[in-house]
MARTOR-313108 format. One line per 8 residues: number of its first residue (from 1); their letters; for each residue z, y, x of C-alpha. Coordinates in steps of 0.02 Angstrom, whole numbers, plus 50000, padded with zeros to 5 digits. Each point is the difference from the previous one (the first is absolute). Layout:
BEGIN
NUM = A = Z/Y/X; ...;
REM end
This chain:
BEGIN
1 = MSKRTSDS = 57476/54300/50629; 50139/50136/50077; 50137/50049/49906; 50091/50169/50002; 50178/50005/50060; 50140/50088/49928; 49983/50116/50138; 49855/50078/49951;
9 = KVKAPLSA = 50009/50198/49984; 49919/50015/49842; 50113/50054/49862; 49985/50015/49808; 49938/50165/49938; 50145/50116/49957; 50006/50137/49866; 50017/50177/50036;
17 = LAARRLRQ = 50181/50003/49938; 50055/49833/50116; 49891/50102/50154; 50112/50174/49961; 50167/49872/49992; 49955/49912/50164; 49965/50162/50082; 50161/50072/49944;
25 = QQQEQAES = 50096/49841/50053; 49918/49999/50192; 50062/50191/49989; 50172/49956/49965; 50018/49853/50132; 49949/50121/50114; 50119/50117/49966; 50139/49856/50017;
33 = PNGASTPV = 50123/50029/50130; 49931/49869/50131; 49819/50025/49941; 49940/49841/49954; 50076/49865/49854; 50112/49854/50056; 49936/49827/49963; 50032/49940/49830;
41 = AEAVSIHT = 50044/49823/50030; 49996/49863/50135; 49916/49829/49989; 50083/49854/50046; 49840/49880/49998; 49803/50034/49991; 49878/49883/49923; 49847/49948/50058;
49 = KDTQTTAP = 49891/49881/49910; 50112/49840/49947; 50129/50024/50132; 50163/50086/50021; 50015/50094/50170; 50177/50078/50040; 49981/50177/50084; 50100/50114/50090;
57 = TTPLKSRS = 50055/50138/49853; 49863/50149/49987; 49986/50123/49895; 49902/49997/49822; 49882/50132/49968; 50041/50042/49809; 49865/49919/49883; 50073/50095/49827;
65 = PSAIPKDG = 50027/50195/49980; 50165/49961/49922; 50064/49939/50172; 49962/50141/50084; 50148/50119/50022; 49990/50166/49905; 50083/50098/50135; 49905/49905/50135;
73 = IADASDAD = 50144/49908/50078; 50041/49817/49943; 50175/49953/49961; 50136/49927/50114; 49996/49846/49903; 49802/49970/50005; 50006/49953/50178; 50098/49844/49968;
81 = TPTPRQLS = 49920/49848/49978; 49955/49970/49811; 50059/49822/49934; 49856/49885/49949; 49981/49957/49840; 49986/49796/49957; 49843/49965/49900; 49979/49831/49993;
89 = NFVQTGDN = 50132/49867/50009; 49913/49879/50105; 50079/49931/50179; 49847/49940/50093; 50010/49844/50100; 49882/49892/50100; 49966/49893/49850; 49994/50110/49848;
97 = YVYNTQTS = 49862/50116/50061; 49862/49915/50078; 49823/50053/50049; 49871/49877/49992; 49858/50036/50133; 49876/49864/49934; 50009/50054/49805; 50050/50193/50047;
105 = ETVVKLRR = 50140/49972/49880; 50188/50050/49999; 50104/49864/49918; 50162/50097/49928; 50148/49905/49933; 50141/50087/49888; 50170/49927/49953; 50062/50066/49833;
113 = GESLVIQG = 50088/50171/50018; 49873/50047/50142; 49860/50132/49970; 49844/50067/50103; 49919/50172/49988; 49830/50003/50052; 49890/50146/50024; 49800/49985/50005;
121 = EYRVLVTS = 49871/49890/49931; 50038/49805/49984; 49971/49861/49901; 50146/49866/49983; 49978/49832/49940; 50167/49905/49959; 50004/49820/50056; 50171/49963/49929;
129 = GGISICGA = 50117/50063/49901; 49972/50163/49898; 50012/50175/50040; 50019/50163/49905; 49904/50158/50042; 49998/50165/49900; 50057/49895/49840; 49857/49865/50028;
137 = ILETSASI = 50065/49804/50025; 49880/49914/50114; 50025/49812/50011; 49926/49874/50124; 49818/50023/50040; 49998/50157/49916; 49925/50143/50091; 49972/50207/49992;
145 = DVIAPSTQ = 49941/50155/50081; 50122/50114/50046; 49975/50185/50060; 50154/50095/50038; 49964/50162/50086; 50155/50147/50004; 49923/50103/49872; 50098/49881/49884;
153 = ALPVIECA = 50170/49907/50035; 49979/49841/50073; 49999/49839/49898; 50134/49855/50043; 49976/49828/50023; 50140/49896/49943; 50041/49813/49950; 49953/49981/49835;
161 = PKSKKRKV = 50138/49980/49875; 50064/49805/49976; 49896/49888/49880; 50014/49818/49948; 49812/50006/50002; 49973/50062/50185; 50025/49868/50125; 50007/50027/50197;
169 = DKAAARKD = 49918/49908/50106; 50127/49925/50107; 49902/49929/50135; 49929/50145/50056; 50160/50115/49974; 50128/49908/50074; 50027/50060/50193; 50149/50085/50038;
177 = GEYDAIFT = 50042/49984/49843; 49941/50034/49818; 49889/50127/49957; 49968/50054/49810; 49805/50074/50030; 49866/49980/50127; 49846/50095/49989; 49873/50044/50120;
185 = LRNTQSGL = 49921/50190/50040; 49825/50023/50030; 49917/50174/50052; 49871/50084/49891; 49897/50147/50000; 49935/50097/49871; 49952/50141/50095; 50143/50130/49944;
193 = NDIGRICP = 50085/50024/50154; 49852/50098/50075; 50023/50123/49853; 50078/50131/50130; 49824/50011/50056; 49942/50091/49854; 50177/50091/49950; 50119/50011/50163;
201 = RFDRIWKP = 50142/50037/49889; 50012/49818/49965; 49987/49928/50173; 50177/49934/50006; 50026/49907/49855; 49960/49832/50075; 50117/50027/50147; 50183/49962/49992;
209 = PLTSTTVK = 50110/50118/50033; 50031/50070/50165; 50169/49943/50031; 49997/49834/49918; 50044/49818/50064; 49864/49873/49949; 49983/49809/50008; 49952/49951/50172;
217 = SRASGSFT = 49846/49901/49995; 49837/49965/50109; 49893/50055/49870; 49923/50159/49965; 49911/50037/49834; 50006/50091/49839; 50175/49985/49959; 50179/50027/50092;
225 = PILSATQV = 50165/49927/49933; 50133/50139/49996; 50194/49958/50045; 50065/50170/50002; 49951/50158/50020; 50091/50179/50050; 49874/50101/49900; 50037/49996/49808;
233 = TPILTIPP = 49886/49866/49940; 49990/49950/49816; 50011/49825/49950; 49945/49929/49809; 50151/49953/49919; 50052/50017/49819; 50163/50046/49921; 50103/49837/49937;
241 = SWQAPLTT = 49993/50053/49844; 49827/49982/49976; 49988/49818/50028; 50060/49940/49824; 49882/50100/49915; 49860/49954/50111; 50035/49813/49956; 50015/50036/49811;
249 = LASPKQSP = 49833/50086/50005; 49918/49873/50094; 50054/49852/49889; 49863/49913/49906; 50111/50013/49841; 49925/50128/49853; 49836/50032/50113; 49904/50080/50014;
257 = KVIFIIGG = 50078/50154/50021; 49952/50180/50019; 50138/50073/50103; 49996/50214/50020; 50093/50073/50153; 50048/50182/49996; 50097/50106/50119; 49990/50156/50101;
265 = KSVGKSTF = 49923/50038/50158; 50044/49890/50157; 50120/49890/49895; 49904/49832/50039; 49882/49970/49857; 49850/49938/50105; 50126/49900/50098; 50087/49912/49850;
273 = GRYLLNTL = 49824/49967/49926; 49951/49923/50145; 50140/49879/50033; 49981/49955/49817; 49814/49968/50022; 50033/49903/50136; 50135/49891/49926; 49878/49970/49849;
281 = VTTNPQQS = 49860/49949/50093; 50102/49878/50114; 50138/49928/49886; 49886/49967/49871; 49845/49910/50070; 49967/49918/49837; 49958/50168/49899; 49858/50103/49991;
289 = PVAYLDLD = 49983/50158/50131; 50093/50149/49976; 49936/50167/49914; 50045/50172/50098; 49975/50146/49905; 50011/50143/50128; 50030/50164/49922; 50044/50094/50137;
297 = PGQPSFTP = 49871/50106/50067; 50086/50090/50131; 50052/49836/50084; 49915/49875/49937; 50017/49809/50076; 49820/49944/50031; 49875/50136/49971; 49962/50158/50076;
305 = PCMLSLHK = 50097/50138/49922; 49972/50090/49824; 49959/49831/49942; 50063/49901/49838; 49970/49805/50001; 50036/49836/49943; 50000/49855/50113; 50011/49805/49987;
313 = IASPVISP = 50101/49924/50159; 50041/49829/50038; 50053/50010/50173; 50146/50086/50082; 49966/50190/50061; 50094/50034/50174; 49905/50155/50043; 50021/50199/49993;
321 = PFATFTST = 49878/50074/49869; 49856/50053/50123; 49988/49820/50044; 49978/49917/49830; 49847/50053/49942; 49918/49822/50009; 50177/49913/49945; 49973/49993/49820;
329 = EIVRQHHV = 49851/49968/49865; 49978/50185/49926; 49969/49964/49805; 49977/50201/49963; 50046/50166/50070; 49982/50182/49970; 49977/50141/50096; 50116/50143/49924;
337 = GYISPRED = 49977/50113/50135; 50168/50059/50031; 50150/49941/50101; 50105/50039/49862; 49985/49993/49800; 50080/50173/49993; 49823/50064/50001; 49908/49906/49856;
345 = PKYYLRCA = 50127/49895/49914; 49885/49974/49849; 49884/49913/50123; 50108/49914/50079; 50080/49914/49841; 49811/49954/49958; 49968/49914/50150; 50159/49912/49984;
353 = ADLMREYR = 49957/49960/49829; 49844/49919/50047; 50073/49887/50144; 50138/49944/49869; 49848/49949/49885; 49928/49907/50160; 50151/49902/50022; 50024/49948/49836;
361 = RLTDEEGE = 49811/49935/49986; 50035/49910/50139; 50146/49915/49915; 49923/49988/49823; 49809/49970/50014; 50032/49900/50191; 50155/49911/49959; 50087/50047/50151;
369 = RMTLIVNT = 50188/50026/49983; 50041/50099/50136; 50141/50098/50032; 49989/50193/50025; 50066/50098/50114; 50000/50193/49948; 50035/50124/50144; 50009/50185/49957;
377 = CGWIKGLG = 50020/50166/50097; 50174/50103/50038; 49975/50131/49869; 50141/49964/49883; 50056/50174/49934; 49899/50129/49879; 49848/49945/49955; 49999/49844/50110;
385 = RELLQELV = 50137/49916/49895; 49875/50042/49845; 49872/49899/50088; 50110/49858/50059; 50031/49986/49808; 49822/50004/49964; 49964/49869/50119; 50148/49883/49938;
393 = SVCEPTDI = 49899/50022/49827; 49839/49963/50078; 50057/49841/50112; 50131/49936/49869; 50122/49934/50148; 50114/49831/49991; 50107/50075/50134; 50032/50168/50057;
401 = VGLGDVDG = 50071/50017/50186; 50098/50172/50035; 50041/50044/50199; 50111/50128/50028; 50081/50126/49869; 49874/49967/49856; 50126/49945/49873; 49973/50158/49889;
409 = VFAEIIPG = 49811/49951/50018; 50028/49842/49915; 50051/50082/49836; 49853/50117/49993; 49856/49892/50052; 50042/49846/49908; 49929/50016/49817; 50128/49962/49855;
417 = GGKSIKRH = 50120/49948/50106; 49892/49858/50061; 50123/49848/49957; 49875/49876/50052; 49963/50078/50168; 50120/49939/50135; 50069/50132/50117; 50053/49973/50181;
425 = LLEAGGAG = 50073/50152/50095; 50010/49995/50180; 50060/50099/50156; 49874/50100/50105; 49946/49909/50155; 49931/50080/50141; 49910/49836/50069; 49843/50070/49984;
433 = QAVGNTPG = 50003/50152/50068; 49892/50063/50135; 50052/50025/50181; 49996/50186/49980; 50132/49986/49870; 50126/49956/50126; 50066/50127/50120; 49952/49987/50181;
441 = CQAFTPAD = 49857/49887/49970; 49803/50050/49985; 49974/50125/49852; 49883/49930/49879; 49986/50109/49836; 49912/49945/49846; 49861/50097/50044; 49977/49904/50164;
449 = LRMLQTIA = 50017/49844/49915; 49861/50053/49898; 49890/50041/50124; 50024/49844/50094; 49944/49914/49819; 49856/50088/50001; 49945/49996/50189; 50019/49791/49977;
457 = YFHQCSNP = 49909/50001/49846; 49846/50071/50064; 50018/49911/50152; 50005/49817/49931; 49857/49882/50016; 49945/49837/49912; 50063/49844/50066; 49884/49856/49968;
465 = DDNGPSFD = 50128/49870/50047; 50119/50060/49879; 50154/50001/50144; 50086/50154/49935; 49967/50172/50000; 49883/50060/50136; 49992/50174/50075; 49878/50092/50105;
473 = FENHLTAI = 50058/50158/50108; 49889/49992/50151; 49892/50129/49916; 50048/50150/49922; 49923/50014/49828; 49879/50153/50063; 49925/49879/50122; 49944/49866/49841;
481 = PPLLAAYK = 49834/50048/49910; 50047/50042/49826; 49919/49928/49843; 49857/50101/49929; 50016/50018/49834; 49869/50095/49886; 50070/50111/49845; 49833/50051/49944;
489 = GPAKVIHG = 49824/49937/49975; 49954/49834/49929; 50083/49892/50131; 50174/50089/49979; 50139/49886/50028; 50136/50142/49942; 49978/50022/49816; 50143/50128/49983;
497 = LTILDTTI = 50102/50119/50096; 50169/50074/49946; 50156/50094/50071; 50165/49981/49943; 50084/50148/49900; 49849/50132/50053; 49853/50092/49910; 49882/50058/50121;
505 = QPDLFPTA = 49815/50058/49997; 49898/49857/50040; 49928/50090/50166; 50176/49983/50075; 50043/49811/49976; 49912/49952/50154; 50118/50119/50104; 50156/49936/49893;
513 = LNATIVSI = 49955/49813/50033; 49942/50015/50187; 50146/49947/50106; 50114/49907/49865; 50063/49848/49945; 49924/49932/49833; 50008/49840/49895; 49849/49900/49940;
521 = KLINPTNT = 50019/49955/49831; 49888/49868/49890; 49945/50007/49830; 49928/49869/49912; 49843/50065/49896; 50014/49873/49879; 50161/50087/49926; 49914/50134/49908;
529 = DHPTIQYL = 50162/50057/49926; 50049/50083/50156; 49970/50180/50016; 49936/50006/50163; 49847/49885/49955; 49930/50117/49880; 50041/50149/50093; 49891/49938/50167;
537 = EDHDHETP = 49866/49935/49868; 49988/50184/49936; 49974/50079/50165; 49918/49859/50095; 49880/50123/50087; 50124/50143/50043; 50106/50002/50145; 50147/49876/49953;
545 = YISANRFD = 50150/50137/50023; 50130/49962/49864; 50121/50134/49960; 50171/49975/49980; 50072/49958/49825; 49832/49971/49945; 50066/49842/49906; 50187/49989/49956;
553 = GTSGMLPA = 50068/50169/50092; 50114/49904/50117; 49943/50056/50196; 49817/49969/49966; 50025/49819/50073; 49893/49875/49907; 50103/49910/49844; 50115/49865/50052;
561 = EGTVTAGM = 49924/49872/49877; 49861/49912/50057; 49985/50090/50163; 50013/49872/50158; 50060/50086/50191; 49921/49897/50114; 50062/50079/50164; 50022/50170/50083;
569 = AVVRGIDE = 49884/50096/50119; 49991/50136/50111; 49859/50139/49987; 49944/50029/50172; 49850/50111/49946; 49885/50042/49865; 49813/50028/50029; 49965/50129/49849;
577 = ENGELQLL = 49799/49981/50036; 49989/49811/49977; 50146/50001/49872; 50098/49854/50107; 50179/49979/50035; 50067/49937/50174; 50140/49875/49969; 50118/49916/50112;
585 = TPMGDDEI = 50098/49858/49901; 50062/49832/50025; 49881/49950/49872; 49844/49918/50053; 49819/50040/49956; 49980/49828/49921; 50142/50023/49889; 49950/50177/49930;
593 = NGFLEDGW = 49818/49941/49989; 50069/49851/49907; 50075/50096/49865; 49841/50096/49989; 49890/49825/49962; 50135/49957/49870; 49955/50165/49913; 50159/50099/50026;
601 = RVLVCRGR = 50016/50196/50011; 50080/50064/50149; 50085/50169/49994; 50088/50087/50163; 50170/50076/49932; 50096/50126/50119; 50179/50010/49976; 50140/50087/50099;
609 = DEMPVYLM = 50023/49863/50123; 50056/50064/50167; 49878/49980/50151; 50084/49959/50159; 49931/50095/50139; 49983/49848/50128; 49866/49939/49866; 49876/50140/50021;
617 = WDWRDGRV = 50059/50040/50178; 49984/49905/50155; 50145/50074/50127; 49923/49889/50136; 49837/50109/50010; 50107/50145/50047; 50165/49925/50076; 50129/50114/50017;
625 = GRKNVNGR = 50091/50012/50171; 49839/50002/50087; 49986/50146/50137; 49868/50131/49960; 49868/50103/50110; 50152/50092/50044; 50104/49874/50055; 50127/50017/49869;
633 = RGAGSGGE = 50043/49869/49860; 49956/50034/49825; 49922/49926/49849; 49846/49986/50092; 49818/50025/49915; 50050/49893/49840; 50158/50099/49961; 49913/50166/50016;
641 = KMPYLDFV = 49881/49943/49879; 50138/49961/49873; 50063/50173/49922; 50115/49937/49889; 50101/49878/50114; 50126/50031/50155; 50055/49874/50122; 50147/49972/50117;
649 = DGGEVTGK = 49951/49978/50180; 50150/49998/50118; 50115/50088/49904; 49848/50149/49979; 49939/50031/49815; 49807/50018/50031; 49834/49999/49878; 49939/50111/49887;
657 = GAKEWKVR = 50140/49981/49862; 50118/50036/50132; 49983/50195/49962; 50110/50048/49863; 49906/50093/49867; 49996/50191/49984; 49990/50073/49821; 49884/50126/49969;
665 = RNIMRRSQ = 50052/50158/49917; 49818/50068/49960; 50012/49898/49811; 50139/50000/49911; 50028/50014/49810; 50016/50160/49916; 50191/49963/49980; 50006/49981/50170;
673 = QRR = 49937/50137/50076; 50120/50137/50040; 50011/50167/49888;
REM end
């Protein structure tokens, strides 16, 4: 199986605004005194596979727009060799990092105070002592799979804090001094390293920084230990002030707790929640699984965007959100159709309340004593503060953790002073920020990460061996046969179709649904109180279009109570004559047929989910950079067929989308006409 390299000429599509900025930037550089830009930095080493090779200093091309001098000329200081930043406090010797050719495993030994940062995918098995990673404490014989790309800060492996219960195998550890932790590393392959085949924007997320020093090894595989890097490379660390609250909240005393996390954007809410989750499931193995209520539809931790969800988690999770779809047991989820509660706060609250009722049912009816972690979105001002107040009333937390400047928020969202609620006000932490949030790194915006999460969701595949997540990026979605689901006739599979917050004529529904992301929702027909059941029975012989605000006036989505979101799908096409939808979904046909055999009613609901262009367009069919019939490089036949996209090839913007729009003046409002 061939793999693309980072030298591919294919670049991500640019917006028209970005294309104009690039042309302006090129013009400014052309007008500079020397006619060309000076190299931004010089490399001191290059990285190839698992070996670090010293090389003569050579210019590095800038990979970030922020690194390009505005005047086309670099400062004199840029010519100096940058100082490498230490990422791992680990000094390699002939004894503490050994590759076993027979078992294809690498044995690593740490002394207290040493740390090791590893990028890539790997399985770690502790053979002696204990280690900590992302809040998880792994004792002897414990193992875990780690997925660590550069889209998020890289996790750090350290010796676990001292414990009287933990013992070190001194016979195995004593050689050239005593080691406090010994573990093995093994290559793992989930398929995520091939995501660049579908979206070249994420082609380098598994590769270490270009100017990094790495541990020397004869092995070459799915992971790379990084010692230092000249390029800014964030690692996952937490503020020291977090440690005491994490210990207190993870204590089995006064359990189960309901821990409510609030804070603005990019203050570390998800990072704190992940650290707390991993601490709970590893330091108290005797207790029940941890429940995790994710109320952030814009940056969810375990689902595609636009979802609210409730999970049961029994083992630590050390993976980015786009790799965690099979890491938890989904108890219940709701597709709200927006990346923010701002668009429909009423429906958002109803979904959150329904998920909270499901948590109480698990704890009351099934007797599971699960601590609940509630992660909220970063909207804490205005209406967002009012939503937090409503959520506090719904969730009834025992503890509220506030990150950043939220001291004033506490006074407003806690009803009646909330003397029974423990408050934990912590400093904001940037530990969980994406690489793009750090100057000098490859820029990934929240929209980029949502795109990554959506693409990964639709390319996941079933794993019968249950050995962790599995993805397939060998074939594009457009090359995969879709599921055919009838929405008309006696053999119909889809019983209802609805569109978020939109009222349109029935004959326009196919156009509005085609080439969009939809949720697959289920309703139990025995739930006679559900308003959708009565509606479907009354309109059984009609086209199953359900207009917006049919039920409760909230977005036209189905009522949260009694509605189950089974998964997501892409409507690839619609056969109106035969009344069939062509669906692309990670859900198997046997799974959907199983719901039908059990009597569930299946409905398709379109929200405002962002459709990544790479889901519906295979850039490999029209490779940018190929020479056309005139011998010039251009977007090729594939690019010319994309009227809304433009491309950058060798500094030249090509494609139909590269041209600026011209405003036509023959049609205008009466107030705009000249008199």
